[in-house]
N, C-alpha and C positions, 0 to 999 in steps of 0.2 A: 539873189545871192548876197549874203551878208558881206559887208566890207570888213574883211580881216586880212591880216598879213598871210595867214595860212592859205586862204583862198587865192590870193595873188600869187603865191609860190606855186600853187597847183596850176594856175593858168599859165604862168611862165614856163613851167615844166612841160605842159601840154604843147605850147608853141614850139619849144625847143625840140621835143621829140617828133613833132610833125614836120619841122624843117629838116631834121635828119632823115626822116623817111622820104620826104620829097627829093632830097639830094640823092638818096640811094636809088630811087625810081629813075631819076634822070640818068644816072650812070648805067643802070641796067638796060635802059632803052637806047643805048648807043651813044651816050654822052650828050644828051639834050642840054642845051644851056638853060640854067635856072630861069633866066628872064624870058625864055620861050615856052616854058612848061605851063600847061593850062591851069594847074593848081596855084599859080602865083597870085591869082585874084583872091582865092580863098585865104591864102596865107596873109595877104595884105589886110583883109577884113579881120582875121584873128588878131593880128598885131595891133590894129586900130583898137579893138576891144580891150586887149591887154593894157595898152597905154592909157586908155580912158579910165579903166578900172584903177590903175596905179595912181592916176591924178586924183581921182575921187578919194582913194585911200589916204593919200598924203594930206589932202585938204580936210579930211573928216575929223581931225583932232585926235585920232587914235595914235598911240605911241608906235611910230614906225622906225625900225632901225635904219641907221645911215646906209648900210649895205643895200637895203631894199630901195631907198630913195635913189641911190646911185644906179641900181638896176632899172628903175623906171626911166631914168635919164638915158641910159644906153638903149632901151627899147624905143624911146622917143626919137633918138638919133636914127635908128634903123627905120622907123616909121616915116620919117621925113624923106627918105630915099624912095619909098614905095607909095607915098600918099596918093599919087595919081592913079594907082591901080585899084583903090578901094571902090566898092560898089556905091554908087550915088544913093543917098538916103531917100527912100520912099518915092522914087521916080521910075515909073514903068518905062520899058524900052520904047514903046510906041509914043511916048511923050517927049523923048529926048531929041535934041537937035542932032544933026549929022556929026557935028564936031564933038558933042558929048558922047555919042555912040562910038565914034572912032577912038576917043580917049579911053573909054571903058574896055573896048575890044583890043586896044593896043595896036591899032592899024596905022 
């Protein structure tokens, strides 16, 4: 995926729409708390990707509007709150320690 402002906006919109859908699902299923919904792991991974893409875009030298830079900062603040929910990189479950597994499964 090419590093462009338009692609970042598409990713940001995808994340926001998915978050809205996840919220609606939680309400429909009887008011499940967002932090207890199984999709929270996927959303954390998507947010991680959006933040990383934003950082690469800002550092690439492409002219990035200040609004987009501020948006990357807001997504980064959100990501800091859910960083522990992201999937560990390239580490299969059978190789995880019990502590890593419990962290991933939010136990």
